[in-house]
C-alpha positions, 0 to 999 in steps of 0.5 A, spaced: 534 511 503 539 510 507 536 512 514 529 509 512 525 504 517 521 498 515 514 499 516 509 493 515 504 492 510 498 487 512 494 484 506 486 484 506 482 479 501 476 482 499 470 480 494 473 483 488 465 484 486 464 489 491 468 494 487 469 491 479 465 486 476 470 481 473 470 473 472 476 472 478 472 474 484 478 476 489 482 482 491 488 483 496 489 490 499 496 492 501 495 496 508 501 501 510 502 501 517 505 508 517 499 511 514 494 507 517 490 506 510 490 501 504 496 503 499 496 498 494 492 493 490 493 486 487 489 480 484 495 476 485 497 472 491 505 473 488 504 480 490 502 479 497 507 474 499 512 478 495 511 485 499 511 485 506 513 492 508 515 498 506 521 503 507 520 510 510 525 516 511 520 520 516 526 525 516 525 526 508 518 524 508 520 519 502 517 512 501 520 506 497 513 506 494 512 513 492 511 511 485 505 506 486 502 508 492 494 509 491 494 513 498 495 520 495 494 523 502 500 520 505 505 526 506 511 521 503 507 519 497 509 523 490 505 519 485 502 521 479 497 518 474 503 517 469 508 514 474 503 510 477 501 507 469 509 507 468 510 503 475 504 498 473 506 498 466 499 500 464 497 503 457 490 504 457 487 511 460 485 509 467 480 513 472 484 516 477 479 517 482 477 509 482 485 508 483 486 513 489 479 511 492 482 504 495 485 508 500 478 510 503 477 503 504 474 501 511 478 498 515 476 495 522 477 499 528 481 495 532 486 494 525 492 497 528 490 495 535 497 491 536 502 496 534 508 491 536 508 488 529 511 494 527 517 495 533 518 488 532 519 489 525 524 495 526 528 491 530 529 485 526 531 489 520 535 494 524 542 489 525 
């Protein structure tokens, strides 16, 4: 992705029992600052620490997360059930509507108020 720009992914920690009844009670939602919606989810802190931004080529509507993103409404997303299962090495059947419904997780009204994070991130990476 030669002409791509980085967009931050910020992480929210929510109570997993709101979504899934499991013994571990935390889940992290990754919010894409390009589409301004949830794009990833994880139950481990490693992913949250590792994934900090996403490169997007707006002229071609291409995104580096195109096989794994849960925001199927984004114009850069080309995720299918098959590519998602392959990306996360999922063998069993999954409820695709449950997976893609993460994109509609309600964010605070002023969540994207400070866009300086995006500008700062772009300038830092473009050297």
